[in-house]
DRENKE-242692 format. One record per residue (C-alpha): chain; x, y, z. Coordinates in nm, 3 decimals. Layout:
residues N
A/X/Y/Z
...
//
This chain:
residues 381
A/1.129/-0.261/0.992
A/0.983/0.112/0.841
A/0.638/0.103/0.753
A/0.534/0.002/0.397
A/0.779/-0.272/0.320
A/0.739/-0.499/0.055
A/0.918/-0.830/-0.032
A/0.968/-0.919/-0.375
A/1.143/-1.252/-0.423
A/1.240/-1.555/-0.658
A/1.268/-1.317/-0.953
A/1.516/-1.290/-1.245
A/1.617/-0.939/-1.169
A/1.720/-0.734/-1.466
A/1.958/-0.471/-1.318
A/2.134/-0.200/-1.524
A/2.464/-0.411/-1.557
A/2.346/-0.824/-1.514
A/2.046/-1.045/-1.458
A/2.038/-1.243/-1.164
A/1.781/-1.424/-0.940
A/1.700/-1.288/-0.611
A/1.478/-1.073/-0.422
A/1.422/-0.668/-0.356
A/1.251/-0.506/-0.073
A/1.065/-0.167/-0.137
A/1.026/0.097/0.137
A/0.805/0.364/0.084
A/0.793/0.358/-0.296
A/1.131/0.299/-0.345
A/1.369/0.041/-0.397
A/1.572/0.053/-0.034
A/1.753/-0.318/-0.065
A/1.818/-0.581/-0.330
A/1.996/-0.946/-0.253
A/2.059/-1.286/-0.429
A/1.914/-1.603/-0.317
A/1.617/-1.606/-0.054
A/1.526/-1.288/0.150
A/1.536/-1.242/0.505
A/1.224/-1.287/0.524
A/0.936/-1.411/0.313
A/0.825/-1.205/0.004
A/0.570/-1.208/-0.302
A/0.716/-1.497/-0.484
A/0.730/-1.399/-0.837
A/0.840/-1.796/-0.953
A/1.124/-1.776/-1.172
A/0.981/-1.452/-1.363
A/1.115/-1.174/-1.489
A/1.188/-0.840/-1.297
A/1.248/-0.534/-1.473
A/1.214/-0.172/-1.421
A/0.905/0.025/-1.527
A/0.935/0.111/-1.919
A/0.997/0.498/-1.988
A/0.838/0.575/-2.310
A/0.944/0.916/-2.461
A/0.747/0.941/-2.801
A/0.379/0.775/-2.827
A/0.135/0.970/-3.028
A/-0.113/0.643/-2.963
A/-0.321/0.907/-2.757
A/-0.432/1.035/-3.108
A/-0.572/0.716/-3.174
A/-0.782/0.682/-2.886
A/-0.882/1.060/-2.953
A/-0.953/1.032/-3.329
A/-1.051/0.648/-3.337
A/-1.182/0.672/-3.669
A/-1.109/1.015/-3.917
A/-1.302/1.294/-3.813
A/-1.461/1.081/-3.534
A/-1.383/1.257/-3.186
A/-1.413/1.058/-2.889
A/-1.487/1.204/-2.519
A/-1.139/1.347/-2.387
A/-1.130/1.215/-2.047
A/-1.244/0.846/-2.158
A/-0.963/0.909/-2.455
A/-0.705/0.953/-2.209
A/-0.815/0.687/-1.964
A/-0.808/0.416/-2.213
A/-0.467/0.509/-2.344
A/-0.346/0.507/-1.962
A/-0.501/0.152/-1.927
A/-0.319/0.013/-2.230
A/0.029/0.196/-2.132
A/0.042/0.015/-1.831
A/-0.079/-0.314/-2.007
A/0.217/-0.259/-2.191
A/0.495/-0.233/-1.887
A/0.529/0.162/-1.919
A/0.514/0.333/-1.604
A/0.639/0.689/-1.735
A/0.507/0.799/-2.061
A/0.566/1.113/-2.216
A/0.211/1.173/-2.386
A/0.331/1.302/-2.759
A/0.086/1.584/-2.880
A/0.141/1.765/-3.212
A/0.159/2.137/-3.141
A/0.074/2.318/-3.461
A/-0.245/2.293/-3.718
A/-0.199/2.090/-4.042
A/-0.308/2.263/-4.391
A/-0.591/1.987/-4.440
A/-0.722/1.981/-4.065
A/-0.508/1.669/-3.977
A/-0.303/1.708/-3.653
A/-0.463/1.796/-3.310
A/-0.500/2.160/-3.367
A/-0.715/2.371/-3.122
A/-0.825/1.996/-2.977
A/-0.413/2.040/-2.834
A/-0.584/2.236/-2.557
A/-0.882/1.991/-2.498
A/-0.629/1.695/-2.450
A/-0.424/1.883/-2.225
A/-0.670/2.013/-2.018
A/-0.817/1.614/-1.975
A/-0.460/1.472/-1.898
A/-0.419/1.762/-1.638
A/-0.765/1.629/-1.462
A/-0.689/1.284/-1.438
A/-0.316/1.371/-1.337
A/-0.445/1.591/-1.044
A/-0.707/1.366/-0.967
A/-0.501/1.080/-0.912
A/-0.694/0.869/-1.201
A/-0.362/0.778/-1.406
A/-0.176/0.439/-1.364
A/0.134/0.554/-1.516
A/0.298/0.887/-1.493
A/0.202/1.086/-1.759
A/0.461/1.374/-1.890
A/0.386/1.614/-2.190
A/0.603/1.597/-2.516
A/0.478/1.862/-2.766
A/0.585/1.767/-3.136
A/0.630/2.103/-3.276
A/0.564/2.089/-3.625
A/0.796/2.389/-3.710
A/0.616/2.476/-4.096
A/0.280/2.512/-3.925
A/0.150/2.892/-3.905
A/0.056/2.857/-3.540
A/0.301/2.652/-3.393
A/0.429/2.940/-3.171
A/0.086/3.046/-3.065
A/0.000/2.731/-2.957
A/0.296/2.627/-2.800
A/0.256/2.929/-2.578
A/-0.089/2.881/-2.484
A/-0.060/2.529/-2.379
A/0.266/2.581/-2.181
A/0.078/2.859/-2.001
A/-0.140/2.630/-1.853
A/0.008/2.293/-1.887
A/0.378/2.163/-1.807
A/0.590/2.065/-2.105
A/0.885/1.792/-2.032
A/1.028/1.749/-2.400
A/0.998/1.916/-2.695
A/1.080/1.795/-3.049
A/1.147/1.992/-3.388
A/0.966/1.847/-3.656
A/0.887/1.896/-4.022
A/0.689/1.696/-4.235
A/0.730/1.875/-4.553
A/0.733/1.645/-4.848
A/1.086/1.593/-5.014
A/1.267/1.590/-4.728
A/1.379/1.403/-4.397
A/1.138/1.106/-4.352
A/0.966/1.138/-4.663
A/1.233/1.223/-4.900
A/1.093/0.955/-5.155
A/0.734/1.109/-5.253
A/0.598/0.801/-5.356
A/0.616/0.685/-5.006
A/0.494/1.010/-4.907
A/0.137/0.947/-5.127
A/0.139/0.554/-5.003
A/0.130/0.703/-4.619
A/-0.122/0.975/-4.649
A/-0.338/0.830/-4.871
A/-0.375/0.492/-4.704
A/-0.414/0.699/-4.376
A/-0.635/1.010/-4.486
A/-0.777/0.869/-4.805
A/-0.827/1.109/-5.120
A/-0.706/1.086/-5.491
A/-0.350/1.125/-5.623
A/-0.411/1.486/-5.746
A/-0.533/1.611/-5.423
A/-0.246/1.510/-5.215
A/-0.003/1.617/-5.495
A/-0.169/1.959/-5.460
A/-0.115/1.957/-5.090
A/0.226/1.814/-5.138
A/0.267/2.145/-5.340
A/0.138/2.380/-5.042
A/0.326/2.219/-4.788
A/0.627/2.290/-4.949
A/0.505/2.634/-4.975
A/0.453/2.691/-4.610
A/0.742/2.522/-4.536
A/0.931/2.833/-4.736
A/0.721/3.053/-4.539
A/0.673/2.974/-4.199
A/1.003/2.703/-4.068
A/1.291/2.970/-4.072
A/1.102/3.179/-3.847
A/0.935/2.946/-3.617
A/1.218/2.712/-3.566
A/1.427/2.940/-3.383
A/1.149/3.056/-3.183
A/1.083/2.690/-3.054
A/1.454/2.646/-2.973
A/1.434/2.963/-2.775
A/1.153/2.861/-2.577
A/1.267/2.492/-2.475
A/1.621/2.678/-2.388
A/1.428/2.958/-2.152
A/1.261/2.702/-2.020
A/1.480/2.404/-1.942
A/1.326/2.174/-2.150
A/1.492/1.855/-2.306
A/1.473/1.909/-2.703
A/1.473/1.667/-2.959
A/1.543/1.668/-3.330
A/1.342/1.450/-3.566
A/1.447/1.243/-3.871
A/1.783/1.359/-3.947
A/1.879/1.255/-4.285
A/2.178/1.461/-4.389
A/2.493/1.548/-4.231
A/2.426/1.914/-4.252
A/2.109/1.803/-4.070
A/2.310/1.689/-3.798
A/2.502/1.995/-3.814
A/2.191/2.233/-3.783
A/2.106/1.953/-3.451
A/2.420/2.022/-3.291
A/2.442/2.392/-3.355
A/2.068/2.388/-3.174
A/2.190/2.224/-2.881
A/1.948/1.939/-2.948
A/1.976/1.629/-2.654
A/1.767/1.347/-2.838
A/1.774/1.271/-3.193
A/1.440/1.101/-3.303
A/1.435/0.831/-3.566
A/1.722/0.948/-3.802
A/1.661/0.836/-4.146
A/2.002/0.716/-4.230
A/2.302/0.551/-4.088
A/2.517/0.814/-4.182
A/2.338/1.068/-3.978
A/2.276/0.810/-3.692
A/2.631/0.800/-3.702
A/2.722/1.123/-3.682
A/2.460/1.223/-3.411
A/2.639/0.916/-3.223
A/2.979/1.118/-3.252
A/2.863/1.435/-3.144
A/2.683/1.274/-2.765
A/2.368/1.339/-2.902
A/2.146/0.979/-2.814
A/1.959/0.822/-3.114
A/1.619/0.717/-3.081
A/1.468/0.463/-3.298
A/1.107/0.301/-3.315
A/1.029/-0.044/-3.182
A/0.792/-0.142/-3.440
A/1.050/-0.076/-3.680
A/1.306/-0.327/-3.520
A/1.009/-0.582/-3.516
A/0.886/-0.545/-3.826
A/1.251/-0.543/-3.982
A/1.259/-0.209/-4.134
A/1.097/0.098/-4.164
A/0.762/0.148/-4.292
A/0.885/0.488/-4.480
A/1.158/0.285/-4.636
A/1.444/0.460/-4.381
A/1.702/0.348/-4.150
A/1.637/-0.002/-3.986
A/1.670/0.005/-3.624
A/1.825/-0.317/-3.618
A/2.088/-0.183/-3.853
A/2.115/0.088/-3.612
A/2.174/-0.127/-3.333
A/2.419/-0.328/-3.520
A/2.666/-0.004/-3.619
A/2.609/0.081/-3.194
A/2.408/0.367/-3.285
A/2.123/0.269/-3.097
A/2.059/0.422/-2.770
A/1.696/0.449/-2.711
A/1.369/0.242/-2.820
A/1.024/0.410/-2.859
A/0.697/0.269/-2.910
A/0.572/0.539/-3.120
A/0.228/0.385/-3.238
A/0.203/0.064/-3.087
A/0.263/0.084/-2.683
A/0.311/-0.307/-2.678
A/0.616/-0.286/-2.894
A/0.835/-0.108/-2.660
A/0.898/-0.446/-2.443
A/0.872/-0.684/-2.746
A/1.133/-0.506/-2.911
A/1.390/-0.494/-2.611
A/1.367/-0.879/-2.521
A/1.397/-0.942/-2.902
A/1.705/-0.737/-2.935
A/1.938/-0.963/-2.768
A/1.862/-1.243/-3.012
A/1.898/-1.038/-3.330
A/2.215/-0.850/-3.193
A/2.466/-1.092/-3.035
A/2.684/-0.800/-2.902
A/2.378/-0.708/-2.704
A/2.281/-0.862/-2.373
A/1.957/-0.850/-2.194
A/2.029/-0.575/-1.929
A/2.182/-0.352/-2.221
A/1.860/-0.416/-2.387
A/1.625/-0.338/-2.107
A/1.807/0.015/-2.070
A/1.720/0.117/-2.406
A/1.355/0.126/-2.280
A/1.432/0.260/-1.880
A/1.741/0.395/-1.762
A/1.874/0.548/-2.093
A/1.577/0.735/-2.190
A/1.487/0.808/-1.841
A/1.835/0.996/-1.815
A/1.830/1.156/-2.173
A/1.519/1.360/-1.999
A/1.672/1.459/-1.698
A/1.464/1.174/-1.465
A/1.731/1.039/-1.200
A/1.509/0.868/-0.994
A/1.394/0.632/-1.208
A/1.480/0.383/-1.464
A/1.690/0.077/-1.322
A/1.669/-0.142/-1.019
A/1.887/-0.011/-0.734
A/1.880/0.098/-0.393
A/1.708/0.476/-0.354
A/1.518/0.423/-0.726
A/1.158/0.465/-0.742
A/1.000/0.110/-0.709
A/0.844/0.127/-1.066
A/0.881/-0.265/-1.155
A/0.687/-0.496/-1.422
A/0.672/-0.891/-1.390
A/0.759/-1.034/-1.677
A/0.662/-1.413/-1.818
A/0.814/-1.523/-2.114
A/0.553/-1.722/-2.372
A/0.696/-1.848/-2.687
A/0.967/-1.584/-2.649
A/0.706/-1.350/-2.619
A/0.696/-1.115/-2.298
A/0.377/-1.121/-2.116
A/0.311/-0.840/-1.856
A/0.171/-1.020/-1.542
A/0.196/-0.743/-1.269
A/0.316/-0.363/-1.269
A/0.391/-0.098/-0.944
A/0.413/0.218/-0.988
A/0.638/0.374/-0.682
A/0.551/0.046/-0.486
A/0.196/0.029/-0.538
A/0.037/-0.234/-0.751
A/-0.129/-0.077/-1.067
A/-0.226/-0.388/-1.249
//
């Protein structure tokens, strides 16, 4: 047999279309063969645990929590990215799109100039082989920000960009149509008085009017010129869906209404919902519940958003919530579908020729526990 062969046996293998007890062989970092029953020679025994493809996470801004663990407290960038990477892999994620905010905020929130520092740390860790997961970059472009285009240009000149999203968190629209929800969210996150936040709200609305119409087409033009997949964010109305379609978006993140989610799906745009939303039973902003989208057949992809471990938990819980979704279909929402939506055709399913990005899962009182993780056949956890 060829060099670097690993056989994994006695596993409940979750394929893209079925679940079977069996084995697989890994050769030179790829799945070479699968089978049912006993393997042709002794392998690594999973004792009946699940074996699933490595998870593919498209939108997690959790790195920022490691970099800024407390308001105005900034951690060492390399220490932050490595701690974050360890948490990502421990959550079963083998491919992660690090979601970095592009564009400064009025009150100093967001990454601002720190975007470049994190980009450098991620690049060093990637080039020196320090990561366990594969890290790609998702730039969350805040279109009302006056420096979003300059930040995008500066970052992309030095570091690769694999996904971009069109963000607009102006109060009174999209995610924060309900201004009371906006105040509750940001005051809880940053502190301050109601008067201060109402003044900031007015300033944000003014900034949106001054810059969004200028910046949005420039961000879209950059994505098209560089072949970067583009995502919309928080589509709410049918007119916003029409805009998303016209802009050539291929992925819709967290639509806030069932009306918009259904319309997006009808236009062939993949719909992403939050795994924490599904686990909690609803949106913290009072918007569309992930379970409602799933029941309506409008859920294609799950994202861990701000809790990396939620991705695996939601995928295993989804069949319990929606009888029409089996485990293979649920696992696709966190593996094959997000991979294909971003042009990754070499991973996301257990099949011959696919990357051997694999996760061993044991259920403990119904909760999926990550036991081992392999990336391209090499054990990383």
